[in-house]
C-alpha positions as CSV (number, residue, x, y, z in Angstrom):
1,M,10.6,21.4,4.5
2,S,13.3,19.0,3.5
3,V,12.5,15.4,3.1
4,R,15.6,14.1,4.8
5,N,18.5,15.8,6.7
6,S,21.3,17.3,4.6
7,R,23.5,14.2,4.8
8,L,20.9,11.9,3.3
9,R,19.6,14.5,0.9
10,T,23.2,14.8,-0.6
11,A,23.6,11.0,-0.8
12,V,20.3,10.6,-2.5
13,T,21.0,13.2,-5.1
14,T,24.4,11.7,-5.8
15,A,22.9,8.3,-6.3
16,A,20.5,9.4,-9.0
17,A,22.6,8.9,-12.1
18,A,23.9,5.4,-11.0
19,A,20.5,4.2,-9.9
20,G,18.3,5.6,-12.6
21,S,18.4,2.6,-14.9
22,A,19.1,-0.1,-12.4
23,G,15.9,-2.0,-13.0
24,L,15.2,-5.3,-11.3
25,L,18.4,-6.0,-9.3
26,A,17.6,-8.8,-6.9
27,G,15.0,-11.5,-7.3
28,A,11.6,-10.0,-7.6
29,L,12.3,-6.8,-5.6
30,Y,11.3,-3.7,-7.4
31,V,14.1,-1.1,-7.1
32,V,14.2,2.7,-6.9
33,H,15.7,6.0,-8.2
34,A,16.7,9.2,-6.5
35,E,15.5,12.7,-6.9
36,S,15.0,14.3,-10.3
37,D,14.6,17.9,-11.5
38,S,13.0,16.9,-14.8
39,G,9.6,18.2,-13.7
40,D,7.7,15.5,-15.7
41,R,6.3,13.7,-12.6
42,P,2.9,14.8,-11.2
43,A,3.6,16.1,-7.7
44,S,0.1,16.7,-6.4
45,L,-3.4,15.4,-6.7
46,A,-4.4,16.7,-10.1
47,G,-7.7,18.5,-10.1
48,D,-8.2,18.2,-6.4
49,A,-8.5,21.5,-4.4
50,Q,-6.9,21.5,-1.0
51,A,-10.3,22.0,0.7
52,G,-11.7,19.1,-1.3
53,R,-8.9,16.8,-0.2
54,R,-9.5,17.7,3.4
55,T,-13.2,16.9,3.1
56,T,-12.4,13.5,1.5
57,D,-9.8,12.7,4.2
58,R,-12.4,13.4,6.9
59,A,-15.0,11.3,5.2
60,A,-12.5,8.4,4.9
61,A,-11.6,8.7,8.6
62,T,-15.3,8.7,9.6
63,A,-16.0,5.6,7.4
64,A,-13.0,3.7,8.8
65,R,-13.9,4.5,12.4
66,L,-17.5,3.3,11.9
67,A,-16.5,0.1,10.1
68,D,-14.1,-0.7,12.9
69,R,-16.8,0.0,15.5
70,L,-19.3,-2.3,13.7
71,G,-16.8,-5.1,13.3
72,D,-18.4,-8.4,12.0
73,R,-21.7,-6.6,11.5
74,T,-20.5,-4.8,8.4
75,T,-19.0,-5.9,5.1
76,G,-17.0,-2.7,5.0
77,A,-17.1,1.0,4.2
78,Y,-16.4,3.2,1.1
79,I,-16.4,6.7,-0.3
80,D,-19.2,7.1,-2.9
81,S,-19.0,9.1,-6.1
82,A,-20.4,12.2,-4.2
83,G,-17.5,11.9,-1.7
84,R,-19.8,10.7,1.1
85,P,-18.7,8.1,3.7
86,V,-20.9,5.0,3.2
87,V,-21.0,2.1,5.7
88,T,-22.7,-1.2,5.1
89,V,-25.1,-2.4,7.9
90,T,-27.3,-5.4,8.6
91,N,-29.9,-3.8,10.9
92,E,-31.6,-0.6,11.7
93,T,-29.9,0.0,15.0
94,D,-26.5,0.1,13.3
95,A,-28.0,2.2,10.5
96,A,-29.0,4.8,13.1
97,T,-25.5,4.8,14.6
98,V,-24.0,5.4,11.2
99,R,-26.4,8.3,10.5
100,A,-25.8,9.9,13.8
101,A,-22.0,9.9,13.0
102,G,-22.6,11.8,9.8
103,A,-22.2,8.8,7.4
104,V,-24.6,7.1,5.0
105,P,-25.8,3.6,6.0
106,R,-26.3,1.0,3.2
107,L,-28.0,-2.3,3.8
108,T,-25.6,-5.0,2.7
109,R,-26.9,-7.3,-0.1
110,R,-25.1,-10.3,1.4
111,S,-24.4,-11.1,5.0
112,P,-20.9,-10.5,6.4
113,A,-20.9,-14.2,7.6
114,R,-21.5,-15.4,4.0
115,L,-18.7,-13.3,2.6
116,R,-16.4,-14.7,5.3
117,E,-17.3,-18.2,4.2
118,V,-16.5,-17.3,0.6
119,T,-13.1,-15.9,1.4
120,A,-12.3,-18.9,3.7
121,D,-13.2,-21.3,0.8
122,L,-11.0,-19.3,-1.6
123,R,-8.1,-19.6,0.8
124,R,-8.5,-23.3,1.1
125,S,-9.0,-23.8,-2.7
126,F,-6.1,-21.8,-4.2
127,A,-4.0,-19.9,-1.7
128,D,-1.0,-21.7,-3.2
129,V,-1.7,-20.4,-6.8
130,P,0.6,-17.5,-7.6
131,G,-1.0,-14.7,-9.5
132,T,-4.4,-14.9,-7.7
133,G,-6.1,-12.9,-5.0
134,W,-9.3,-11.7,-3.6
135,A,-11.0,-8.9,-1.6
136,V,-14.5,-8.1,-0.4
137,D,-16.2,-5.2,-2.3
138,P,-18.4,-3.4,0.2
139,A,-20.3,-1.5,-2.5
140,T,-21.6,-4.7,-4.2
141,S,-21.4,-7.2,-1.2
142,K,-19.4,-9.5,-3.5
143,V,-15.9,-11.0,-3.3
144,T,-13.8,-9.9,-6.3
145,V,-11.4,-12.6,-7.4
146,W,-8.5,-11.7,-9.7
147,T,-6.0,-13.7,-11.8
148,D,-3.0,-12.4,-13.7
149,A,-1.6,-13.5,-17.0
150,S,0.4,-16.3,-15.4
151,V,-2.7,-18.2,-14.4
152,T,-3.6,-20.4,-17.3
153,G,-4.6,-24.0,-18.3
154,A,-5.4,-26.3,-15.4
155,R,-4.8,-23.7,-12.7
156,M,-7.2,-21.2,-14.4
157,A,-9.8,-23.9,-14.8
158,A,-9.6,-24.8,-11.1
159,V,-10.0,-21.1,-10.1
160,Q,-13.0,-20.8,-12.4
161,R,-14.6,-23.9,-11.0
162,T,-14.3,-22.6,-7.5
163,A,-15.7,-19.2,-8.5
164,E,-18.7,-20.9,-10.3
165,R,-19.4,-23.0,-7.3
166,M,-19.9,-19.8,-5.2
167,G,-22.3,-18.3,-7.8
168,T,-23.2,-14.6,-7.6
169,A,-21.2,-14.0,-4.5
170,V,-18.0,-13.8,-6.6
171,R,-17.0,-11.5,-9.4
172,M,-13.9,-12.5,-11.6
173,V,-11.4,-10.0,-12.8
174,R,-8.4,-10.6,-15.1
175,F,-5.2,-8.5,-14.6
176,P,-2.8,-8.0,-17.6
177,G,0.8,-8.8,-16.9
178,R,2.0,-10.6,-13.7
179,L,1.6,-9.7,-10.1
180,H,5.0,-9.4,-8.4
181,T,6.5,-7.7,-5.4
182,L,7.8,-4.3,-6.0
183,A,11.2,-4.0,-4.8
184,L,9.9,7.9,1.8
185,G,9.3,9.2,2.0
186,G,10.2,7.7,-1.3
187,D,14.0,8.0,-1.2
188,P,16.1,5.1,-2.4
189,I,17.8,2.7,0.0
190,F,20.5,0.1,-1.0
191,G,21.9,-3.1,0.3
192,Q,23.3,-6.5,-0.7
193,G,22.7,-5.8,-4.4
194,A,19.1,-4.8,-3.9
195,R,17.5,-1.4,-4.0
196,C,14.1,-0.5,-2.4
197,S,12.4,2.6,-1.1
198,L,12.1,4.2,2.3
199,G,8.6,4.2,3.6
200,F,8.0,6.4,6.7
201,N,10.4,7.6,9.3
202,V,9.2,6.4,12.7
203,E,10.2,6.5,16.4
204,R,10.3,3.7,18.9
205,G,11.5,4.2,22.5
206,G,12.8,7.6,21.6
207,Q,15.0,6.2,18.9
208,P,14.8,6.8,15.2
209,F,13.8,4.0,12.8
210,F,12.2,3.8,9.4
211,L,9.8,1.4,7.7
212,T,10.1,-0.4,4.4
213,A,8.8,-3.5,2.7
214,G,9.3,-6.9,4.4
215,H,10.4,-8.6,1.2
216,C,13.2,-5.9,1.2
217,G,14.0,-6.4,4.8
218,N,14.3,-10.2,4.4
219,A,16.9,-9.7,1.7
220,V,19.0,-6.8,3.2
221,Q,20.5,-6.5,6.7
222,T,22.6,-3.3,6.2
223,W,21.2,-0.3,4.3
224,T,23.0,2.6,2.8
225,S,21.7,5.8,1.0
226,D,24.1,5.3,-1.9
227,Q,24.7,2.4,-4.3
228,Q,28.4,2.3,-3.5
229,G,27.7,1.7,0.2
230,G,29.6,4.7,1.5
231,Q,26.7,6.4,3.3
232,P,25.4,4.1,6.2
233,L,21.7,4.5,6.7
234,G,20.4,1.7,9.0
235,T,20.2,-1.9,10.0
236,T,17.1,-4.2,9.6
237,V,16.0,-5.3,13.1
238,Q,12.6,-6.9,12.2
239,S,11.1,-8.1,9.0
240,S,7.9,-10.0,8.1
241,F,7.2,-11.5,4.6
242,P,5.2,-13.4,3.5
243,G,2.0,-13.1,5.5
244,N,2.7,-9.4,6.0
245,D,5.1,-7.2,4.1
246,F,6.8,-4.8,6.4
247,A,10.3,-4.3,7.9
248,L,11.7,-2.0,10.7
249,V,15.2,-0.5,10.2
250,R,17.1,1.1,13.0
251,A,18.5,4.4,11.6
252,E,22.2,5.2,11.9
253,E,23.0,8.2,14.1
254,G,22.3,11.4,12.2
255,A,20.8,9.6,9.3
256,A,17.1,9.8,10.2
257,G,15.0,12.6,8.6
258,E,11.8,14.3,9.4
259,G,8.5,12.5,9.2
260,A,7.8,13.8,5.7
261,V,7.3,12.3,2.3
262,N,9.3,13.5,-0.8
263,L,7.0,15.0,-3.5
264,Y,9.8,15.1,-6.1
265,N,9.2,18.8,-6.9
266,G,11.4,20.3,-4.3
267,Q,8.7,20.0,-1.6
268,A,7.6,17.5,1.0
269,V,4.4,16.8,2.8
270,D,4.5,16.4,6.6
271,I,3.1,13.1,7.9
272,T,1.6,13.6,11.4
273,Q,-0.6,10.5,11.9
274,A,-1.4,7.0,10.6
275,G,-4.8,5.8,9.6
276,E,-6.9,3.2,7.8
277,A,-7.6,3.3,4.0
278,V,-11.2,3.2,2.8
279,V,-12.5,2.0,-0.6
280,G,-13.0,5.0,-2.9
281,Q,-10.6,7.2,-1.0
282,R,-8.2,9.4,-3.0
283,V,-4.6,8.4,-2.2
284,V,-1.0,9.3,-3.2
285,R,2.1,7.1,-3.6
286,S,5.7,8.4,-3.6
287,G,8.6,6.4,-5.0
288,S,12.0,7.1,-6.3
289,T,11.4,5.5,-9.7
290,T,8.2,7.1,-10.7
291,G,7.9,10.0,-8.3
292,V,4.4,10.9,-7.1
293,H,1.2,9.4,-8.5
294,A,-2.4,9.4,-7.3
295,G,-5.4,7.1,-7.6
296,R,-8.1,5.6,-5.5
297,V,-8.5,2.7,-3.1
298,L,-10.1,-0.2,-4.8
299,A,-10.3,-2.7,-1.9
300,T,-9.0,-3.3,1.6
301,G,-8.4,-6.5,3.4
302,A,-7.2,-8.0,0.1
303,T,-5.3,-11.3,-0.2
304,V,-2.5,-11.5,-2.8
305,N,-0.8,-14.7,-3.9
306,F,2.6,-13.6,-5.1
307,A,5.1,-16.1,-6.4
308,E,7.2,-15.3,-3.3
309,G,4.3,-16.0,-0.9
310,T,0.8,-15.0,0.2
311,V,0.2,-11.6,1.8
312,T,-3.2,-10.8,3.5
313,G,-4.9,-7.7,4.7
314,M,-3.6,-5.6,1.8
315,I,-4.8,-2.3,0.4
316,Q,-5.5,-2.5,-3.4
317,T,-5.3,0.8,-5.4
318,S,-5.4,2.1,-9.0
319,V,-2.1,4.0,-8.4
320,C,0.6,2.9,-10.7
321,A,4.1,1.7,-9.6
322,E,7.3,0.4,-11.2
323,P,10.6,-1.2,-10.3
324,G,12.1,0.9,-7.6
325,D,9.0,1.9,-5.7
326,S,8.8,-1.0,-3.3
327,G,8.5,-0.1,0.4
328,G,7.6,3.5,-0.5
329,P,4.8,5.4,1.2
330,L,1.1,5.5,0.5
331,F,-0.7,8.5,2.1
332,A,-3.6,10.9,2.1
333,G,-2.9,14.4,3.2
334,D,-0.9,14.2,6.4
335,T,-2.0,10.6,7.1
336,A,0.3,7.6,6.5
337,L,-1.7,4.6,5.1
338,G,0.6,2.0,3.6
339,L,3.9,0.6,2.3
340,T,4.2,-0.3,-1.4
341,S,4.3,-4.1,-1.7
342,G,3.6,-5.3,-5.3
343,G,1.3,-5.2,-8.3
344,S,1.3,-5.4,-12.1
345,G,1.5,-2.9,-14.9
346,D,3.4,0.4,-15.1
347,C,3.0,4.2,-15.1
348,R,2.7,4.4,-18.8
349,S,-0.2,2.0,-19.4
350,G,-1.5,1.9,-15.8
351,G,-1.8,-1.0,-13.5
352,V,-2.9,-2.2,-10.0
353,T,-0.9,-2.0,-6.8
354,F,-1.1,-3.5,-3.3
355,F,0.1,-1.9,-0.1
356,Q,0.8,-3.2,3.4
357,P,-1.3,-1.2,5.9
358,V,1.0,0.9,7.9
359,T,-1.1,0.8,11.1
360,E,-0.4,-3.0,11.4
361,A,3.3,-2.4,11.1
362,L,3.3,0.3,13.7
363,Q,1.4,-1.8,16.1
364,V,3.6,-4.9,15.7
365,F,6.8,-2.8,16.1
366,G,5.5,-0.5,18.8
367,A,6.4,2.5,16.8
368,D,4.9,5.9,15.9
369,V,5.2,8.2,12.9
370,T,7.5,11.0,13.6
């Protein structure tokens, strides 16, 4: 199956040479490449059999559904090392519900209310400190607080004092490098001197649209599929960043492709639904700079303080990303999960990345994956 229709496929291929070394073109946007036949990019989940992936995807869907059902009575859900869906609970009644649904209940070591108090305190204390962030770890019932290399001196001391005040409810983590926004299924999109990635093709009111990152939509009104601007692609109609990081682009007539993601090996994976990410879940990201890379979900509901602003409710993963991957799709099997937002590191030494959950974008825009 082709990733886009022939018109966009041609434009993407033509743009590859010009875009390949573009790097950081506008502000802190991470920018993207077009297709490559080099064959040096992993195009599938290494070591994962198809049946195993389907089992993991089902476990993640079960865990997400139960966590949503329990609401404030759980600190979250995750996939354990054996691939089982685990849901934290606070009482035996909820534990029985979790067992009956085929998941493993785990008594939380710290109450959901206490963890909400901790995250609220963190937000008050240093939400305005770029390079910081936090997320609840359901496996340990703690809040993981991270700082990047830009947080030093008095700011680092303030973060440490806040964490120490919260005692064992907080675990500190240091990220190498700096957190920054990354500027389809993974194909490149251009506009106003910036280059980002197409996330997912969607439909609203019977009309074709596509999603990308909000920090890209804020900067660009008119998108093309080539750097020279000769192949119109779409117009940004709604964009949200900071707070969220998603944008909706109305596709030009004949420019919208299928609801598939480019695997950068001549193939594509069909996206048929959207879902919620779960800690421990195996996930894949596609982007035109680095192609296809896989990893695991490290946290959900994460807060990230970028220099450009704070974004909440994010998916944190171990999947690498580089300039050019922003706005690109995060998925598992045929399920859309997120849009690439930002992170630190690269695909040579590794790193950490954050994604805007796609379900929130679809709900806000009243759209569906195609």
